[in-house]
C-alpha positions in Angstrom: 146.5 74.4 115.8 146.6 76.7 112.8 142.9 76.2 112.2 142.1 77.0 115.8 144.4 80.1 115.7 142.7 81.4 112.6 139.3 80.9 114.2 140.5 82.5 117.4 141.5 85.7 115.6 137.9 86.1 114.2 136.0 84.6 117.1 137.7 84.0 120.5 134.4 82.5 121.9 133.1 79.9 119.5 129.6 78.5 120.2 128.8 74.9 120.7 128.1 74.4 117.0 131.4 75.8 115.9 133.3 73.7 118.6 131.5 70.6 117.3 132.5 71.5 113.7 136.2 71.9 114.7 136.1 68.8 116.7 134.9 66.7 113.7 137.4 68.5 111.4 140.3 67.8 113.7 139.2 64.4 115.1 138.9 65.5 118.7 136.0 66.0 121.2 134.3 69.4 121.2 135.2 69.5 124.9 138.9 69.6 124.0 138.2 72.4 121.6 136.3 74.3 124.3 139.3 74.0 126.7 141.7 75.0 123.9 139.8 78.2 123.4 139.5 78.8 127.1 143.2 78.4 127.6 144.0 80.6 124.6 141.8 83.4 125.9 143.5 83.2 129.3 146.9 83.3 127.6 145.8 86.4 125.6 144.6 88.1 128.8 147.9 87.4 130.5 149.9 88.7 127.6 147.8 91.8 126.8 146.4 92.6 130.2 142.7 92.8 130.8 142.1 96.3 129.4 144.0 95.6 126.2 142.2 92.2 125.9 138.8 94.0 126.2 139.8 96.5 123.5 141.0 93.7 121.2 137.8 91.8 121.8 135.7 94.9 120.9 137.8 95.4 117.8 137.1 91.8 116.7 133.3 92.5 117.2 133.5 95.8 115.4 135.4 94.3 112.5 132.7 91.7 111.7 129.5 92.5 109.9 126.3 92.6 111.9 125.1 89.3 110.4 128.5 87.6 111.2 128.4 89.1 114.7 124.8 87.8 115.3 125.8 84.4 114.0 128.8 84.2 116.3 126.9 85.4 119.4 
């Protein structure tokens, strides 16, 4: 969970490649990783409210370099 939480702080929407990597690393299916992130995003939206979530998501995007941002998206 610590690995997933660290990743979530940097990238709340990992792509298929990142999910596959975490799945191999943790010994679970990428689908399970996908659902974990989906549930974690929902939890953040509930806790922060949609407006605060959008601001946080933009802050994450702005914090990353352009190349990192392109790699994530």
